Backbone as a ProteinNet text record, in pm:
[ID]
protein_1_A
[PRIMARY]
MASPAIIHMIGTLTLVIVLAFVILHVSSTVTIMKNDNLVNNFKRVADSISTQILYALMWHNNLSIRLMYPPQAGYGQQYNIIIGTGAAIRSQYKIFNVPSDNSIYVVITTPDNTIHVEKKIVETISGYITINMINDPVLFGSSTITYLDIKVLDNNIFMNIVVKGAIYR
[TERTIARY]
83.3	0	88.9	51.1	130.4	111.6	218.9	211.9	134.4	77.3	3	88.1	215.9	302.8	311.3	323.1	332.1	199.2	88.6	-43.2	-62.3	-20.9	-31.9	58.4	177.2	267.6	207.2	150.4	89	-30.9	-113.1	-229.4	-189.2	-88.9	-41.5	17.4	96.7	155.8	46.4	-55.8	-166.7	-239.1	-264.4	-330.3	-245.7	-114.8	-25.2	-26.4	-25.6	-28.4	-160.3	-272.3	-402.7	-408.3	-358.2	-356.7	-271.3	-156.7	-69.6	-140.2	-209.6	-283.3	-395.7	-465.8	-573.4	-516.4	-405.6	-343.1	-296.5	-233.7	-189.1	-307.4	-414.6	-532.9	-595.5	-611.2	-670.2	-580	-450	-355.7	-360	-360.6	-364.4	-498.6	-607.5	-739.1	-748	-696.5	-698.8	-611.3	-495.5	-407.3	-474.1	-538.4	-608.3	-721.7	-797.9	-908.8	-857.6	-746.8	-688.9	-641.8	-575.3	-527.7	-643.7	-750.3	-867.8	-932.1	-940.1	-996.6	-909.9	-776.7	-687.2	-706.1	-718.6	-739.8	-870.6	-976.3	-1104.7	-1093.3	-1023.6	-1004.3	-918.7	-814.4	-729.7	-811.1	-903.9	-988.9	-1075.8	-1128.7	-1211.6	-1129.6	-1007.2	-920.7	-884.5	-850.8	-816.9	-936.3	-1055.8	-1176.4	-1198.3	-1178.8	-1199.4	-1100.9	-973.3	-871.4	-894.2	-924.5	-946.7	-1070.2	-1174.4	-1293.6	-1262.3	-1182.9	-1145.5	-1067.5	-974.7	-893.9	-980.9	-1070.1	-1158	-1248.8	-1306.1	-1391.2	-1311.2	-1187.3	-1103.9	-1071.6	-1047.8	-1017.6	-1141	-1258.7	-1382	-1411.8	-1370.2	-1399.1	-1325.4	-1211.7	-1131.7	-1097.7	-1064.6	-1025.5	-898.3	-830.2	-717.8	-773.1	-720.4	-766.8	-665.3	-683.8	-601	-694.1	-691.1	-774.5	-687.6	-733.7	-664.9	-723.9	-636.5	-682.3	-716.2	-833.5	-879.4	-872	-806.7	-796.1	-768	-807.6	-786.1	-638.2	-589.5	-448.5	-413.9	-513.4	-490.3	-596.6	-556.8	-649.2	-713.8	-686.4	-741.6	-631.4	-662.7	-566.6	-444.7	-460	-349.2	-248	-282.8	-190.9	-185.7	-69.5	-51.5	-13.5	-23.1	-1.6	60.7	112.6	169.3	76.3	79.9	-1.2	93.4	75.3	155.3	57.9	82.3	0.9	95.7	67	151.4	103.1	175.1	141.5	187.5	123.5	158.2	303.7	355.5	494.3	591.6	565.9	656.6	648.8	528.2	514.3	581.2	559.6	616.8	769.5	827.4	973.5	1037.4	969.1	1027.3	986	867.1	814.5	767.9	856.5	827.5	730.1	707.1	622.8	473.9	435.2	293.3	245.3	118.3	59.8	1.5	71.1	23.8	74.3	-13.4	33.3	128.8	222.9	320.8	263.2	162.3	100	99.6	34.4	33.2	-90.7	-170.7	-285.2	-235.1	-314.6	-277	-341	-260.3	-303.7	-279.8	-355.1	-327.9	-301	-194.8	-158.9	-156.7	-229.9	-231.5	-158.1	-57.9	25.2	69.3	97.2	156	299.8	360.3	498.3	597.7	569.9	660.6	617	514.3	463.3	410.5	374.7	322.4	175.8	99.6	-41.6	-59.4	-115.5	-133.3	-254.9	-309.5	-425.6	-395.7	-419.1	-398.7	-534.2	-548.1	-672.4	-637.3	-694.3	-675.8	-766.6	-710.1	-788.4	-840.1	-749.3	-790.3	-680.2	-720	-624	-560.9	-433.3	-368.8	-409.1	-451.3	-500	-643.3	-738.5	-878.6	-939.2	-966.2	-1019.5	-914.8	-945.1	-852	-778.3	-797.4	-734.1	-618.1	-504.6	-388.1	-360.9	-342.6	-312.8	-165.3	-92.1	50.7	74	150.4	189.3	321	328.2	451.3	554.6	519.7	606.6	548.8	625.6	570.6	666.4	635.9	520.7	549.5	446.8	458.5	425	514.8	493.3	477.2	370.3	351.8	279	296.4	237	98.8	26.5	-111	-116.9	-4	-3.1	34.7	45.7	83.3	-39.9	-24.3	-126.9	-84.9	-174.2	-140	-241.3	-189.4	-274.5	-259.3	-367.1	-368.2	-384.1	-281.8	-286.4	-309.6	-406.8	-437.6	-428.1	-348.5	-334.5	-381.2	-466.9	-520.1	-462.2	-402.8	-346.3	-394.3	-485.3	-548.2	-609.8	-559.5	-612	-519.4	-428.8	-337.5	-373.5	-378.6	-400.9	-272.7	-217	-96.4	-136.8	-109.1	-149.4	-25.1	-26.1	87.6	37.3	105.6	74.5	176.6	130.3	218	201.5	311.7	308.9	363.2	289.5	333.2	359.8	483.4	515.1	606.2	638.5	733.7	660.7	729.2	674.4	689.5	583	586.6	637.4	744.3	797.9	813.8
-116.4	0	124.2	222.6	344.6	432.1	501.7	590	716.7	786	909.2	1017	1021.7	1122.8	1101.9	975.8	945.9	977.6	942.6	971.9	1122.7	1200.7	1346.2	1403.5	1346.6	1393.5	1366.8	1247.4	1213.9	1305.1	1327.4	1415.5	1558.8	1608.7	1745.5	1759.9	1662.7	1665.7	1663	1581.7	1575.8	1709.8	1771.8	1902.6	2009.2	2005.8	2102.8	2083.4	1958.4	1931.1	1978.4	1948.3	1993.3	2145.6	2210.8	2357.1	2415.4	2353.9	2401.6	2391.4	2279.7	2265.1	2367.2	2393.7	2493.2	2631.7	2666.7	2797.5	2810.9	2706.5	2711.1	2724.4	2651.7	2659.4	2798.8	2853.5	2987.1	3091.6	3079.8	3175.6	3172.7	3053.6	3044.8	3093.1	3064.1	3111	3263.2	3323.3	3469.2	3533	3474.8	3528.3	3521.5	3409.7	3395.8	3497.2	3512.5	3607.8	3751.3	3783.5	3917.8	3945.2	3847.4	3865.4	3878.7	3799.9	3812	3949.4	4000.2	4133.8	4241.4	4226.1	4322.5	4320.7	4201.7	4191.6	4260.1	4236.8	4302.4	4454.1	4501.8	4646.3	4702.5	4629.5	4673.2	4681.6	4586.7	4591.7	4716.9	4751.2	4872	4997.7	5002.4	5118.2	5126.9	5013.2	5012.4	5056.5	5009.7	5052.6	5202.9	5254.4	5396.8	5482.3	5445.9	5523.8	5516.4	5397.3	5385.7	5464.6	5467.1	5545.8	5694.6	5740.8	5882.5	5921.4	5835.6	5864.8	5861.2	5762.3	5754.7	5876.3	5919.8	6039.6	6162.8	6172.9	6287.4	6284.1	6165.3	6153.8	6178.6	6145	6163.4	6309.9	6399.2	6541.6	6597.6	6536.8	6579.6	6729	6772.5	6911.2	6912.2	7026.2	7043.5	7054.1	6973.6	6979.6	6916.7	6944.5	6886.2	6846.4	6719.4	6672	6598.6	6599.7	6524	6384	6283.8	6145.5	6115.9	6061.7	6032.6	5881.8	5844.1	5704	5700.8	5594.3	5588.8	5569.8	5629.8	5614	5474.3	5398.7	5262.1	5171.7	5048.6	4955	4860	4874.1	4783.9	4731.7	4712.3	4662.2	4753.1	4881	4975.7	4956.1	4879.9	4845.3	4957.2	5020.4	5115.5	5037	5099.5	5029	5123	5064.8	5141.5	5134.2	5238	5246.3	5269.4	5191.5	5206.9	5233.1	5340.4	5371.3	5385.2	5314.4	5322.5	5229.2	5229.1	5136.4	4996.5	4898.1	4760.1	4728.1	4780.5	4753.3	4811.6	4933.3	4996.7	4928	4893.6	4824	4688.1	4617.2	4482.9	4487.7	4592.6	4600.2	4631.3	4708.2	4743.7	4650.4	4593.7	4507.7	4377	4280.1	4155.1	4064.2	4091	4001.1	4022.2	4132	4159.5	4094.5	4056.4	3987.2	4084.3	4192	4293.4	4256.8	4253.5	4226.3	4335.6	4297.3	4393.2	4463	4547.7	4621.1	4770.1	4848.2	4993	5043.5	4955.5	4998.6	5053.5	5140.2	5197.9	5114.6	5080.5	4996.1	5067.7	5026.1	5065.6	4936.2	4937.5	4823.2	4870.6	4802.2	4830.7	4715.7	4746.7	4642.1	4678.7	4576.8	4600.2	4646.3	4712	4758.5	4646.6	4523.8	4413.2	4334.1	4380.9	4322.5	4180	4136.5	4001	3990.9	4096.9	4099.3	4215.3	4187.1	4294.2	4267	4375.2	4369.6	4459	4407.8	4485.3	4513.9	4632.4	4667.7	4750.1	4710.9	4785.7	4907.7	5023.7	5147.4	5177.4	5193	5236.5	5201.9	5185.2	5169.5	5305.4	5306.9	5434.8	5488.3	5400.5	5445	5394	5487	5448	5540.1	5482.4	5562.7	5659.2	5786.7	5887.9	5959	5916.6	5981.7	5895.5	5960.2	5892.3	5947.2	5857	5897	5869.4	5971.1	5958.1	5979.5	5890	5906.6	5983.3	6089.8	6168.4	6089.8	6046	5961	5820.4	5727.2	5593.9	5487.9	5409.6	5415.8	5506.2	5536.1	5619.3	5532.8	5532.7	5459	5560	5548.1	5636	5561.2	5610.1	5545.8	5599.7	5524.2	5563.1	5682.5	5718.8	5832.6	5963.5	5962.4	6083.2	6151	6278	6353	6353.4	6310.5	6290.7	6360.7	6427.2	6497	6434.7	6434.9	6390.7	6514.5	6543.8	6657.1	6603.7	6660.9	6620.4	6742.6	6729.1	6833.5	6774.6	6847.1	6801.6	6889.4	6826.2	6895.9	6823.1	6881	6818.4	6684.1	6575.2	6442.6	6366.5	6437.1	6375.4	6420.6	6325.7	6356.1	6320.2	6417	6394.3	6384	6269.3	6241.6	6240.4	6321.1	6330.4	6309.6	6224.3	6200.9	6279.4	6375.4	6459	6414.5	6368.1	6313.6	6417.1	6443.7	6534.3	6448.4	6438.6	6358.9	6243.2	6162.9	6053.3	5921	5825.9	5692	5614.5	5549.4	5465.4	5327.6	5284.7	5149.8	5076.4
0	0	0	-82	-95.1	27.3	59.5	176	139.6	237.9	210	142.3	169.8	108	-43.2	-85.8	-229.4	-297.8	-234	-290.6	-305.6	-205.9	-214.1	-324	-340	-446	-584.1	-602	-730.6	-757.1	-657.3	-672.4	-702.8	-631.3	-653.8	-793.6	-835.8	-970	-1077.1	-1056.9	-1151.8	-1159.5	-1046	-1044.2	-1113.6	-1091.7	-1156.5	-1308.3	-1353.6	-1497.8	-1558.9	-1492	-1541.5	-1544.4	-1440.1	-1434.7	-1547.5	-1575.1	-1683.1	-1818.4	-1843.3	-1969	-1980.7	-1872	-1874.5	-1903.7	-1839.1	-1861.8	-2006.5	-2061.3	-2200.9	-2296.8	-2270	-2356.3	-2352.1	-2233.4	-2220.1	-2284.8	-2264.2	-2322	-2474.8	-2533.3	-2679.8	-2734.5	-2664.1	-2708.4	-2703.8	-2597.4	-2585.5	-2693.2	-2721.9	-2825.9	-2963	-2993.1	-3121.3	-3131.3	-3022.3	-3022.1	-3038.4	-2971.7	-2982.2	-3125	-3186.7	-3323.8	-3422.4	-3403.4	-3490.3	-3477	-3354.6	-3334.2	-3398.3	-3389.3	-3454.4	-3606	-3664.3	-3808.9	-3847.6	-3770.1	-3799.1	-3787.4	-3683.6	-3668.7	-3781.6	-3821.8	-3932.8	-4062.3	-4083.4	-4203.3	-4201.6	-4085.3	-4075.3	-4103.5	-4050.4	-4074	-4222.3	-4283.9	-4426.8	-4510.9	-4476.5	-4548.5	-4533.9	-4413.6	-4388.6	-4467.9	-4463.2	-4534.9	-4685.6	-4737.3	-4882.1	-4925.4	-4842.3	-4875.1	-4875.9	-4778.3	-4774.7	-4900	-4941.3	-5060	-5185.9	-5195.5	-5312.7	-5323.6	-5211.6	-5215	-5256.4	-5208	-5246	-5395.1	-5449.5	-5592.3	-5678.7	-5627.9	-5705.6	-5734.1	-5645.2	-5665.1	-5785.9	-5821.3	-5936.6	-5927.3	-5804.8	-5778	-5694.6	-5693.4	-5602.5	-5461.2	-5372.1	-5234	-5140.7	-5013.4	-4908.3	-4794.7	-4759	-4648.6	-4547.1	-4424.7	-4320.7	-4317.8	-4327.5	-4317.4	-4171.6	-4149.7	-4014.1	-3989.3	-3880.7	-3840.4	-3691.3	-3623.9	-3478.6	-3446.2	-3336.4	-3301.4	-3251.5	-3207	-3160.4	-3220.4	-3249.9	-3313.9	-3214.5	-3090	-2988.6	-2900	-2773.9	-2675.6	-2665.7	-2695.9	-2690.1	-2801.2	-2904.2	-3013	-3116.1	-3129.9	-3238.8	-3363.6	-3477.7	-3602.8	-3704.4	-3811.2	-3921.3	-4041.2	-4122.6	-4243.5	-4360.7	-4465.7	-4587.6	-4702	-4776.3	-4894	-5012.3	-5119.9	-5238.3	-5347	-5458.1	-5565.9	-5527.3	-5586.2	-5554.8	-5584.6	-5695.9	-5733.6	-5631.7	-5585	-5488.6	-5352.4	-5308.7	-5180.1	-5187.5	-5297.9	-5313.7	-5316.7	-5377.5	-5386.6	-5251.6	-5165.8	-5036.5	-4923.5	-4931.8	-4825.4	-4887.8	-4895.6	-4965.6	-4890.3	-4761.7	-4682.8	-4706.6	-4768.5	-4789.6	-4918.8	-4922.5	-5037.4	-5139.7	-5164.8	-5259.1	-5398.2	-5498.3	-5634.3	-5682.3	-5764.9	-5816.4	-5939.5	-5916.8	-6026.5	-5994.3	-6077.3	-6057.8	-5985.8	-5930.4	-5849.8	-5717.1	-5655.2	-5526.3	-5415.5	-5315.6	-5205	-5072.9	-4971.4	-4833.8	-4756.8	-4676.5	-4593.2	-4448.7	-4362.4	-4219.5	-4152.4	-4070.7	-4012.4	-3871.3	-3791.9	-3660.4	-3681.2	-3582.2	-3600.6	-3633.6	-3588.8	-3620	-3744.1	-3813.8	-3938.8	-3925.1	-3803.7	-3787.2	-3827.9	-3806.2	-3844.4	-3941.4	-4059.3	-4157.3	-4244.6	-4298.4	-4387.6	-4507.5	-4627.3	-4749.5	-4813.8	-4873.1	-4943.9	-5067.2	-5179.3	-5304.2	-5301.7	-5333.4	-5333.2	-5473	-5568.7	-5702.6	-5802.9	-5928.4	-6038	-6066.8	-6101.9	-6131.7	-6268.1	-6356.8	-6487.4	-6501.6	-6499.8	-6517.9	-6623.2	-6737.6	-6847.8	-6898.7	-6893.9	-6943.5	-6830.7	-6706.6	-6591.5	-6541.7	-6514.5	-6459.3	-6319.9	-6223.6	-6085.7	-6059.5	-6013.9	-5984.9	-5835.9	-5774.7	-5634.1	-5630.3	-5550.6	-5538.9	-5458.6	-5339	-5257	-5264.2	-5314.1	-5336	-5286.7	-5187.7	-5097.4	-4977.7	-4901	-4781.3	-4660.8	-4561.5	-4436.5	-4324.8	-4246.5	-4131.5	-4021.5	-3900.9	-3784.5	-3754	-3673.6	-3640.6	-3546.9	-3487	-3394.7	-3463.7	-3596.1	-3669.8	-3729	-3758.5	-3830.5	-3976.7	-4064.2	-4204.3	-4293.9	-4396	-4492.4	-4630.1	-4704.5	-4842.8	-4930.1	-5009.8	-5103	-5243.4	-5311.2	-5448.1	-5538	-5643.3	-5745	-5877.6	-5946.5	-6074.8	-6184.5	-6285.1	-6399.4	-6524.8	-6596.6	-6713.5	-6671.6	-6728.4	-6694.5	-6600.8	-6535.8	-6440	-6299.1	-6208.4	-6067	-5993	-5921	-5842.6	-5696.4	-5636.9	-5499.8	-5411.9	-5306.2	-5215.3	-5072.6	-4998.9	-4857.9	-4776.9	-4696.9	-4614.5	-4469.5	-4410.5	-4274.5	-4177.7	-4071.7	-3965	-3841.9	-3800.3	-3682.1	-3716.5	-3615.5	-3630.5	-3648	-3709.7	-3728.9	-3599	-3558.2	-3437.4	-3475.5	-3410.2	-3436.4	-3306.6
[MASK]
+++++++++++++++++++++++++++++++++++++++++++++++++++++++++++++++++++++++++++++++++++++++++++++++++++++++++++++++++++++++++++++++++++++++++++++++++++++++++++++++++++++++++

């Protein structure tokens, strides 16, 4: 017959193992849920920025607007925003799934680039209008104030992103 000390050791070890598995399961579930929420928030930010840019381009006038986006995407997480043509983004940031074309994209990413969302904004050549990016691509943080300047010259639209502040990394 086993002594009470051995029985208590086996019971305690079993409880510790069960507790460790529960902690690992909860930790992985919370991490997955947090990452899914960040992706959903990044999609909303990408949709918002692309809509702002599309509305500015639709006016076909010279204008300057401030791009509006939240400084944090959730859980206090700041993020980076990249706006540029697919070819320029692809040449500088190979980890993103942006096609190497001349369409303009917005990429929302964490500072370490582990979680990111890409969204196509507009083709650079649509009909008789050509859209040119002055700085291609532009990387800025969510804590910066950013303006979109649009200059129209005949059938050419020149789009410039002016960043006020430092990039959060």
